C-alpha positions as CSV (number, residue, x, y, z in Angstrom):
1,X,0.0,0.0,0.0
2,X,3.0,2.3,0.4
3,X,3.7,5.3,2.6
4,X,0.1,6.6,2.7
5,X,-0.8,4.2,5.5
6,X,1.1,5.6,8.4
7,X,-1.3,5.6,11.4
8,X,-0.8,7.3,14.8
9,X,-2.8,5.7,17.6
10,X,-3.7,7.7,20.7
11,X,-4.4,5.4,23.6
12,X,-3.2,6.0,27.2
13,X,-1.9,2.5,27.9
14,X,0.0,0.2,25.5
15,X,-0.5,-3.6,25.6
16,X,2.4,-4.2,28.0
17,X,1.2,-1.6,30.6
18,X,0.6,-3.2,34.0
19,X,-3.0,-2.0,33.9
20,X,-3.7,-2.9,30.3
21,X,-7.3,-4.0,29.7
22,X,-9.8,-4.7,27.0
23,X,-8.9,-1.7,24.8
24,X,-5.3,-2.8,24.8
25,X,-6.1,-6.4,24.0
26,X,-8.2,-5.0,21.1
27,X,-5.2,-3.0,19.8
28,X,-2.8,-5.9,20.2
29,X,-5.0,-8.3,18.4
30,X,-5.7,-6.0,15.4
31,X,-2.2,-4.7,15.0
32,X,-0.7,-7.7,13.2
33,X,-3.6,-8.0,10.8
34,X,-3.4,-4.3,9.9
35,X,0.3,-4.5,9.4
36,X,-0.2,-7.4,7.1
37,X,-2.4,-5.0,5.0
38,X,0.4,-2.5,4.8
39,X,-0.3,-0.2,7.7
40,X,2.5,1.3,9.8
41,X,1.3,1.6,13.3
42,X,2.7,4.0,16.0
43,X,1.1,4.5,19.4
44,X,1.7,7.4,21.8
45,X,1.3,5.8,25.3
46,X,2.1,7.0,28.8
47,X,5.1,5.6,30.6
48,X,5.1,3.5,33.7
49,X,7.9,2.4,36.2
50,X,10.5,0.4,34.4
51,X,9.2,1.2,30.9
52,X,11.3,2.1,27.9
53,X,10.8,5.3,25.9
54,X,10.4,3.3,22.7
55,X,9.6,-0.3,22.1
56,X,8.5,-2.5,19.3
57,X,5.6,-4.8,20.2
58,X,5.1,-7.0,17.2
59,X,3.5,-4.9,14.5
60,X,3.1,-1.9,16.9
61,X,5.7,0.8,17.5
62,X,5.2,2.2,20.9
63,X,6.4,5.7,22.0
64,X,6.0,6.3,25.7
65,X,5.9,10.1,26.0
66,X,5.8,10.7,29.7
67,X,4.0,9.9,33.0
68,X,0.2,10.1,33.2
69,X,-0.1,13.6,34.7
70,X,1.6,15.1,31.6
71,X,0.6,12.5,29.1
72,X,-2.6,13.9,27.5
73,X,-1.2,17.4,27.0
74,X,2.0,16.0,25.5
75,X,0.1,13.6,23.3
76,X,-2.0,16.5,22.0
77,X,1.1,18.7,21.3
78,X,3.0,15.9,19.6
79,X,0.0,14.8,17.5
80,X,-0.5,18.4,16.3
81,X,3.2,18.8,15.5
82,X,3.7,15.5,13.7
83,X,0.5,15.4,11.7
84,X,1.2,19.0,10.6
85,X,4.6,17.9,9.3
86,X,2.9,15.0,7.4
87,X,4.5,12.2,9.4
88,X,1.2,10.4,9.8
89,X,-1.7,10.0,7.3
90,X,-4.4,9.0,9.7
91,X,-5.1,9.2,13.5
92,X,-6.9,6.6,15.4
93,X,-8.1,7.9,18.8
94,X,-9.2,5.2,21.2
95,X,-12.0,6.6,23.4
96,X,-11.8,4.4,26.5
97,X,-10.7,6.6,29.3
98,X,-10.3,10.4,28.8
99,X,-11.0,12.1,25.5
100,X,-7.9,13.4,23.6
101,X,-10.0,15.9,21.5
102,X,-7.8,15.1,18.6
103,X,-10.2,16.5,15.9
104,X,-9.4,19.9,17.3
105,X,-5.7,19.8,16.5
106,X,-4.9,16.9,14.2
107,X,-4.0,17.8,10.6
108,X,-4.7,14.2,9.6
109,X,-8.2,12.7,9.5
110,X,-9.3,11.1,12.7
111,X,-11.2,7.8,13.3
112,X,-12.5,7.4,16.8
113,X,-12.7,3.9,18.3
114,X,-15.1,4.0,21.2
115,X,-15.1,0.9,23.5
116,X,-17.3,2.5,26.0
117,X,-17.9,5.7,27.9
118,X,-18.0,5.8,31.7
119,X,-20.8,8.2,32.5
120,X,-21.7,8.0,36.2
121,X,-19.8,4.7,36.4
122,X,-16.6,6.8,36.7
123,X,-17.5,7.6,40.3
124,X,-17.3,3.9,41.1
125,X,-13.8,3.6,39.7
126,X,-11.8,6.6,40.5
127,X,-11.6,9.5,43.0
128,X,-14.4,11.9,42.7
129,X,-12.4,14.9,41.4
130,X,-11.0,12.8,38.5
131,X,-14.4,11.1,38.0
132,X,-16.0,14.5,37.8
133,X,-13.5,15.6,35.1
134,X,-14.1,12.4,33.1
135,X,-17.9,12.7,33.4
136,X,-17.9,16.4,32.2
137,X,-15.3,15.7,29.5
138,X,-17.6,12.9,28.0
139,X,-20.4,15.5,27.9
140,X,-18.4,17.5,25.4
141,X,-17.8,14.7,22.9
142,X,-20.8,15.5,20.7
143,X,-19.5,19.1,20.4
144,X,-15.9,18.4,19.7
145,X,-16.3,15.2,17.6
146,X,-18.7,16.5,15.0
147,X,-16.7,15.2,12.0
148,X,-15.0,11.9,12.9
149,X,-16.5,8.5,12.1
150,X,-16.9,6.2,15.1
151,X,-16.2,2.5,15.4
152,X,-17.9,0.7,18.3
153,X,-17.8,-3.0,19.3
154,X,-21.3,-3.4,20.7
155,X,-24.9,-2.2,20.2
156,X,-24.9,-0.8,23.8
157,X,-22.0,1.5,23.0
158,X,-23.7,2.6,19.7
159,X,-26.9,3.4,21.6
160,X,-25.0,5.3,24.2
161,X,-23.3,7.5,21.6
162,X,-26.6,8.2,19.8
163,X,-28.3,9.1,23.0
164,X,-25.4,11.5,23.7
165,X,-26.0,13.2,20.3
166,X,-23.6,11.5,17.9
167,X,-25.3,10.9,14.5
168,X,-26.0,7.2,14.0
169,X,-24.8,7.4,10.4
170,X,-21.3,8.2,11.6
171,X,-21.1,5.1,13.8
172,X,-20.1,1.6,12.5
173,X,-20.4,-1.5,14.6
174,X,-17.5,-3.8,14.1
175,X,-17.7,-6.9,16.4
176,X,-14.7,-7.8,18.5
177,X,-12.8,-10.9,17.7
178,X,-11.7,-13.9,19.8
179,X,-8.6,-16.0,19.7
180,X,-9.5,-19.6,18.8
181,X,-8.7,-22.1,21.5
182,X,-8.0,-25.8,21.2
183,X,-11.2,-27.7,20.6
184,X,-12.9,-29.2,23.6
185,X,-14.8,-32.3,22.6
186,X,-17.7,-33.2,24.8
187,X,-17.2,-29.9,26.6
188,X,-18.3,-31.0,30.1
189,X,-17.4,-34.6,29.9
190,X,-14.1,-34.0,31.7
191,X,-15.9,-32.0,34.4
192,X,-17.9,-34.3,36.6
193,X,-21.1,-33.1,38.1
194,X,-19.5,-32.9,41.6
195,X,-16.8,-30.5,40.3
196,X,-18.1,-27.1,41.1
197,X,-15.5,-24.4,40.2
198,X,-16.7,-20.9,39.4
199,X,-14.4,-18.2,38.0
200,X,-14.0,-14.5,37.4
201,X,-11.6,-13.4,34.7
202,X,-10.5,-9.8,34.3
203,X,-9.1,-6.8,36.0
204,X,-9.9,-6.4,39.7
205,X,-11.3,-2.9,39.7
206,X,-14.3,-1.4,41.6
207,X,-16.7,-1.3,38.6
208,X,-16.2,-5.0,38.0
209,X,-18.0,-5.7,41.3
210,X,-16.2,-9.0,42.0
211,X,-17.5,-8.9,45.6
212,X,-20.9,-9.8,44.2
213,X,-19.4,-13.1,43.0
214,X,-17.9,-13.7,46.4
215,X,-21.1,-13.0,48.3
216,X,-23.1,-15.2,45.9
217,X,-20.7,-18.0,46.4
218,X,-21.0,-17.6,50.2
219,X,-24.8,-18.3,49.8
220,X,-23.9,-21.6,48.1
221,X,-21.6,-23.0,50.7
222,X,-23.2,-26.1,52.2
223,X,-25.6,-26.3,49.3
224,X,-23.0,-27.1,46.6
225,X,-20.4,-29.8,47.5
226,X,-16.8,-29.2,46.5
227,X,-17.5,-25.5,45.7
228,X,-14.4,-23.6,44.7
229,X,-13.9,-20.0,43.5
230,X,-11.1,-18.8,41.3
231,X,-10.5,-15.1,40.8
232,X,-8.2,-14.7,37.8
233,X,-6.5,-11.3,37.2
234,X,-4.9,-8.4,39.0
235,X,-5.9,-4.9,39.9
236,X,-6.4,-2.4,42.7
237,X,-9.2,-4.3,44.4
238,X,-7.3,-7.5,45.2
239,X,-6.5,-6.8,48.8
240,X,-10.1,-5.7,49.6
241,X,-11.6,-8.7,47.8
242,X,-9.3,-11.1,49.8
243,X,-10.5,-9.5,53.0
244,X,-14.1,-9.9,52.0
245,X,-13.6,-13.6,51.1
246,X,-12.1,-14.1,54.6
247,X,-14.9,-12.1,56.4
248,X,-17.7,-14.0,54.7
249,X,-16.2,-17.4,55.3
250,X,-15.1,-18.5,51.9
251,X,-11.4,-17.7,52.2
252,X,-10.4,-21.4,52.3
253,X,-12.3,-22.2,49.0
254,X,-11.2,-19.0,47.1
255,X,-8.0,-18.7,45.1
256,X,-6.7,-15.4,43.8
257,X,-4.3,-16.3,41.0
258,X,-3.1,-12.9,40.0
259,X,-1.9,-12.5,36.4
260,X,-1.8,-15.7,34.4
261,X,-0.8,-16.3,30.7
262,X,-3.5,-16.9,28.1
263,X,-2.5,-20.6,28.2
264,X,-2.8,-20.9,31.9
265,X,-6.1,-19.0,31.9
266,X,-7.6,-21.4,29.3
267,X,-6.3,-24.4,31.2
268,X,-8.1,-23.1,34.3
269,X,-11.2,-22.3,32.4
270,X,-11.4,-25.9,31.0
271,X,-11.8,-27.1,34.5
272,X,-14.4,-24.5,35.3
273,X,-18.2,-25.0,35.4
274,X,-19.4,-21.4,35.4
275,X,-17.8,-17.9,34.8
276,X,-19.3,-14.9,36.6
277,X,-19.1,-11.3,35.4
278,X,-20.9,-8.9,37.8
279,X,-19.6,-5.6,36.2
280,X,-21.8,-2.6,36.2
281,X,-20.7,-1.7,32.6
282,X,-18.5,-3.0,29.9
283,X,-17.8,-2.0,26.3
284,X,-18.4,-5.6,25.2
285,X,-17.2,-8.6,27.1
286,X,-14.0,-10.0,25.7
287,X,-13.5,-12.2,28.8
288,X,-17.1,-13.5,28.3
289,X,-16.2,-14.7,24.8
290,X,-12.9,-16.2,25.9
291,X,-14.8,-18.2,28.6
292,X,-17.3,-19.2,26.0
293,X,-14.6,-20.4,23.6
294,X,-13.5,-22.8,26.3
295,X,-17.0,-24.1,26.6
296,X,-17.9,-22.2,29.8
297,X,-21.3,-20.6,30.2
298,X,-21.5,-17.4,32.1
299,X,-23.7,-15.5,34.6
300,X,-23.4,-11.8,34.2
301,X,-25.0,-8.5,35.0
302,X,-27.7,-7.3,32.7
303,X,-25.6,-4.2,31.9
304,X,-24.3,-2.4,28.8
305,X,-21.8,-4.5,26.9
306,X,-22.5,-7.7,28.8
307,X,-26.1,-7.8,27.5
308,X,-24.5,-7.8,24.0
309,X,-21.9,-10.6,24.6
310,X,-24.2,-12.9,26.6
311,X,-27.1,-14.6,24.8
312,X,-29.5,-14.8,27.8
313,X,-30.8,-18.3,28.3
314,X,-28.5,-19.7,25.6
315,X,-24.9,-19.0,26.4
316,X,-25.5,-18.0,30.0
317,X,-27.8,-15.9,32.2
318,X,-28.2,-12.2,32.8
319,X,-29.0,-11.0,36.3
320,X,-30.1,-7.6,37.5
321,X,-27.3,-5.4,38.8
322,X,-26.4,-6.1,42.4
323,X,-28.9,-9.0,42.8
324,X,-26.7,-11.3,44.8
325,X,-29.4,-13.9,45.4
326,X,-30.2,-13.9,41.7
327,X,-26.5,-14.5,40.9
328,X,-26.4,-17.3,43.4
329,X,-29.5,-19.0,42.0
330,X,-28.3,-18.9,38.4
331,X,-24.8,-20.2,39.4
332,X,-26.5,-23.0,41.3
333,X,-28.5,-24.0,38.3
334,X,-25.5,-24.4,36.1
335,X,-23.6,-26.2,38.9
336,X,-26.3,-28.8,39.6
337,X,-28.1,-29.3,36.3
338,X,-25.8,-31.2,34.0
339,X,-28.2,-31.2,31.0
340,X,-28.6,-27.4,31.2
341,X,-24.8,-26.8,31.7
342,X,-24.0,-29.1,28.7
343,X,-26.5,-27.4,26.4
344,X,-25.3,-23.9,27.3
345,X,-21.6,-25.0,27.1
346,X,-22.1,-26.2,23.5
347,X,-24.0,-23.1,22.6
348,X,-21.3,-20.9,24.2
349,X,-18.6,-22.5,22.0
350,X,-20.7,-22.1,18.9
351,X,-21.3,-18.4,19.8
352,X,-17.6,-17.7,20.4
353,X,-16.8,-19.1,16.9
354,X,-18.6,-16.2,15.3
355,X,-16.0,-13.7,16.5
356,X,-12.7,-13.4,14.6
357,X,-10.0,-10.8,14.7
358,X,-9.2,-11.1,11.0
359,X,-12.8,-10.2,10.2
360,X,-12.7,-7.3,12.6
361,X,-9.4,-6.1,10.9
362,X,-11.0,-6.4,7.5
363,X,-13.9,-4.2,8.5
364,X,-11.6,-1.7,10.2
365,X,-9.4,-1.6,7.0
366,X,-12.5,-0.8,5.0
367,X,-13.3,2.1,7.3
368,X,-9.8,3.4,7.1
369,X,-9.7,3.2,3.3
370,X,-13.0,5.1,3.2
371,X,-11.6,7.8,5.5
372,X,-8.5,8.1,3.2
373,X,-10.8,8.4,0.2
374,X,-12.6,11.3,1.7
375,X,-9.4,13.3,2.1
């Protein structure tokens, strides 16, 4: 394709950041597919302790341009300078944390990839002064993003943007992908009915509400033999969640694994009966689909993003936000009813097969080419 495919990516964290999440997984998965199509990808990211100023991560060239307090201002200044000099042909701004407002200063066309906006959920996640800033900044998006096209990964995010005032004809839904896992024939045959492991997979942050899983599990102690709880992931909530597990009497059956590799995660999931995702909001639910790919049905909050990634009654169950008893009952159903669990497990694997990173990259490439054609 030549030199007219140099893309600058604005995203706070790179895929190797200690607090990398779904937005960074999305970037890391798409990057090699886009590079194969001739794109040169550079990301401006914030630095973190021990990080290098420049680093090549597969198809992605990462430039870490300073610590978080100065990051957004420096990213804006550098983007303005370097697009004005013609060093980049397109800018992809990833709207997942705080807006960059790149349409105001980029001399190159901007494509906005919006995983989700926080809204009032920000107050569950971060200190109120920062949450207030995020909440108010998101209110300005319809004003300052009048021209860019938007890419979203779920109908929930599309609806949110439209309700905020973004024209629906500027929003394209491109489903997320999923990495294929080794086939699991029989799905639950290697998980005897007495094996009752439930899992959470993801970052341990306040809005994930992992304490709901722990409290639901506590209601099942004595009712479900051999119950065990695995919390897979790292984050700011770990110590608090470990205290809760001890306080409610399930410390001895709960294991906090911390970070694990994808291979370790999949091995743990193949010995899991049910995955639980009690988040108050998600952009989609990558971890839901990863669990499904391993043949694990889920119980999740009936919340934005999760209601898109869970087919209620087929690949799992959706429960009202904060309904601990409702979570406990649905978990118990999947732990005790082998026929139901097997049916949902098979449906979950079939559902996960629909999501492919190559197809997502094809669609994104099409949107980028359309943007170039409009220059």
